[in-house]
N, C-alpha and C positions, 0 to 999 in steps of 0.2 A: 522530407527525409534528409540527413546529412550525407554529403558526399565528400567530406573533408579529406578523407584518405586519398581519394582520387585526385583532388585538387592539389594536394601536397606531394603527390607522387610517392606515397609510402603504402605498404601492405596493411591489411586489416589488423594483423597481429601487432604491428608497430603503433598503429593508432591506439589500440586498446591498452598497449603497455604504457604509453604516454599518459592516457586517461587515468589508469590505476595509479601511476606514480604521482600524478598531479592531485588525486583524491586523497592519498595518504599525507602529501605534503600539506594540504590545506587543513588537515585535522578537522574536517567538517563531521557533523552528525548526519548520518544517513539512515532513513527509514525505508526499508524495502517492502513493497506490497506486491503480493502475488494472489492468484486464485483462478478458478475455472470461469467465474462470472463476478461482476462487482468491482473489478480492479480500478477502473477509471474513477467510479464514484467514491470508493474508499480513498483512493490516492488524492482526489480533490477536497473531500472533507477533512482528512488528515492534515493536508497543507494548510487548510484555513484554521483548523484548531491549533495547529502549531505556529501559525502566523509565518509561514515560510514558503518557498517555491517548490515547484515539482516539475517533472518532466511530462512529455505527452506520449510521444512514441516509445515503445518498450523493447526494441530490439538492441542487440549488443552494440552495434555500430552507432545507432542513434543515441544510446545512453552514453557511449564514449564521447561523442561530440557534446552532449549536454554537459558532461562533467567538465570537459575542457573549456567550455564557453560560459558556463554559468555557476559552478561551484567555486566560491570564493573562501579564503581562510576564515575559520570560526563561524561558518554558517550552518544552517540546518536545511535538509532538502529531503523530499519524499520522491522515491523513484519507483515507478511501476515496472515490474519484471515479468515479461511473459515468456512461457516456454512452450515449446512443441516437439521437444525431443529428449531422449535420455542424455544427460551430462551437460544440457544446456544451462541448468540452474547453477551447476558448479562453475561454469564459465562466468555467469552473471555475478555470483558471489565473489569470485576472485577480481572481477573488474570494479565492483561497487563497494565491497567490504562494508556492508551495512552494520549498523549498531543495533537495530531493531528489525525484526521481521514480523510481517502481518500476513495472514492467510484469510481471504475473504470466503472461499469456497473451495470444494474438491468435486469435480464432475467428470463425466466421460467424454472429455475432448481429446482429439488426436489419439485415440485408441490404436489407430494403424501403426503409430510410432512407440506408444508406451506399452501396449499389449494388455493392461488391465488397470482397473480403477486403483487398485492397491499400489501399483507402480507409480501412477500419477500422484497419489497421496505422498508416497516415500519421496519422490523427486521434489514436489513442492515443499515438503517438510524439511529440506535441507536449509531453507532459509531460517529455520528456528535454531539450528544447532549452534551451540556456543555464544548465544546472544539473547537478549530480552525479547519475548515473543507475545503475541496477541492473535487469537483465532476467532472466527465466528462459531457461534455454538453449533451450527449445523455440521461442522466437520470436526468439532473438539474431541469426538470419540477417538479420532485417528492420532491425536496428540495429547496423551495424557499429561496432566500437571502443568499444561500451558494455560495461563488466564484466558477466559473466553468472555464473550459479549453477546447479549441477546435480550428480547424482551420477555423471555421465558424465565421462570424461576430457576434457582439452582445453579446460576452462572456467576462468575467473578464479578462482571460488570453488567448490572441489570438496569434497563430502562423501564419506566413504569408509566401507566395510565396512557398508553398508546392510543391516539385518536386520529382517524382518517376522515379528512373532510374532502370536499369537491376539488379543491385547488391547494391543499396543503395537509401537512401532518404534523401532529404535536406530541410531545412526551414529556416525561419528567426524568431528570438525572441528578441524583443527589439533592432532591428537593428543589431544583432550578427547572423552569419551564423552558422548553426548547420548541420553537416553531420553525418548521421547514416549509418553504413555499413549492412543495412538490408533493402531489397526492401518492406517494409510493412507500410501502412499508420497506421495502429494500433500501431505498434511499436513506429512510429514517435509520434503518440498521447501520448504514455506512456512517451516518452522522454520530451515532451512539458509539461505534467502534473509535471514531476520531476523538471523541470526548473522553473515552476511556484511556486512550493513549495520552492526551493532554493532561489527565490527572496523574498518570504514571510518571510523567515527565515534570510533575510539580508546577504546571502553569496554572494561572488563575482561570478557574472554570468559567466564571461570568464573562470574561473577555474572549475565551474559546467559543462559547456559545454564541455571543454576538458575531463573531466571524462566520461560523458555520451556518447562521441563519441567512447570510448573503451569498451562499454559494450557488453558482449555476453549473450544474452537471454538464460536462462536455456532450455536444450533440453527436448522434450517430455512433455511440459508443456502447449503448445498453441494448 
């Protein structure tokens, strides 16, 4: 974790103000990823699909440090945004100012602070306000009119011919075959969402697929 604020002898508020000012100065493209589960996989696959860098720790101070140390002018980054209390998403959005918001799932985590599943959905949904958005079909009902992705029919971005093998999973996206060396439907869904975002950003799908097929999902995060 980053202790830059302590090293510099400044407050957390000062550190975050510097990070936000620098993020705006760089005019970087930021994709924000949040959700009850699957954030790390989604963040990793989106970064691969877009051919860009991403953070690892998802707290306010860690993200501020990432922005100051890693975000350069005219670059693209994927930032995993984790929340465990009401109002934290607003703080994260002010800090990161994402151009695109992605929600992987909505579940009953930290109910002692949020109070209800509906409140969790509302707080996470702030990432979609006033910007391009993409959500997993499992929570699409909470966010009408936002593009969704799934292997089920009736969604905006659909993966086809999902096949689970002993050590891998494969599917087709816009008639292109995708092979993921991980036997998990959830990981395949993360890759599908990443490719949907790459398509939305007008990137070459064949190149994006080649990159996601080489992703190694961070350990001890799922």
